[in-house]
C-alpha positions as CSV (number, residue, x, y, z in Angstrom):
1,M,44.4,37.3,-41.1
2,Q,41.8,34.9,-42.6
3,S,41.4,31.4,-41.5
4,A,42.4,28.7,-44.0
5,D,38.7,27.6,-44.2
6,I,37.5,31.1,-45.1
7,T,40.4,31.4,-47.7
8,G,39.3,28.2,-49.4
9,K,35.7,29.3,-49.4
10,R,36.6,32.6,-51.0
11,L,38.5,30.9,-53.7
12,A,35.7,28.3,-54.3
13,L,33.3,31.2,-54.7
14,L,35.6,32.9,-57.1
15,R,35.8,29.6,-59.1
16,E,32.0,29.4,-59.2
17,I,31.7,33.0,-60.4
18,V,34.4,32.7,-63.0
19,P,34.6,29.0,-64.0
20,G,37.4,29.4,-66.6
21,L,39.6,31.2,-64.1
22,R,43.1,29.7,-63.9
23,R,45.8,32.2,-63.1
24,L,45.5,34.0,-59.8
25,A,47.7,36.7,-58.3
26,I,48.0,36.9,-54.5
27,I,48.9,40.4,-53.4
28,A,50.1,41.1,-49.8
29,N,52.1,43.6,-47.9
30,V,55.0,41.4,-46.7
31,E,55.9,44.0,-44.1
32,Y,52.8,42.8,-42.2
33,P,54.0,39.8,-40.2
34,A,51.0,37.6,-40.9
35,A,51.1,38.2,-44.6
36,A,53.6,35.4,-45.4
37,L,51.5,32.8,-43.6
38,E,48.4,34.0,-45.2
39,M,50.0,34.0,-48.7
40,A,51.0,30.4,-48.1
41,Q,47.5,29.4,-47.0
42,V,46.0,31.1,-50.1
43,Q,48.6,29.3,-52.4
44,T,47.7,25.9,-50.9
45,A,44.0,26.5,-51.2
46,A,44.5,27.9,-54.8
47,R,46.4,24.8,-55.9
48,T,43.7,22.5,-54.4
49,L,41.2,24.2,-56.6
50,S,43.5,24.0,-59.7
51,F,44.4,27.6,-59.8
52,D,47.9,28.7,-60.9
53,P,48.8,31.1,-58.1
54,T,51.5,33.8,-58.3
55,N,52.6,35.9,-55.3
56,L,53.1,39.7,-55.6
57,E,54.9,41.0,-52.5
58,L,54.3,44.6,-51.7
59,R,56.6,46.7,-49.5
60,R,56.4,50.3,-48.3
61,G,57.2,52.5,-51.2
62,D,56.3,49.9,-53.9
63,G,54.0,51.2,-56.5
64,M,51.3,49.1,-58.1
65,R,52.5,50.2,-61.5
66,L,55.3,47.6,-61.5
67,H,53.0,44.9,-60.3
68,S,50.2,45.7,-62.7
69,R,52.7,45.4,-65.6
70,R,53.7,42.0,-64.3
71,L,50.1,41.0,-64.1
72,R,49.6,41.9,-67.7
73,I,52.7,40.1,-68.8
74,E,51.8,37.0,-66.9
75,R,48.2,37.2,-68.1
76,T,46.8,36.9,-64.6
77,H,43.0,36.4,-64.7
78,S,42.2,37.6,-61.1
79,T,43.8,39.0,-58.0
80,L,43.3,38.2,-54.3
81,S,44.4,40.7,-51.7
82,A,45.7,39.2,-48.4
83,S,44.9,41.0,-45.1
84,R,46.7,44.1,-44.2
85,S,47.8,45.6,-40.9
């Protein structure tokens, strides 16, 4: 799990690299106990930096195909993967 400070710095760096970035998908395996906390931290940091965050919760057996379709439909600009076990 990342600290809230590191999460904010990662997002600030992403903002510098891609200044027009607005929509951000946060992807995490919710079967990993710390993922929910980390997703909440990322969401808080993302909103502070004026991102529009969306959570994509992965579970065992989920394929990325469904989620990648959702990313296209929602026109997500970037993704951030939360820690995994």
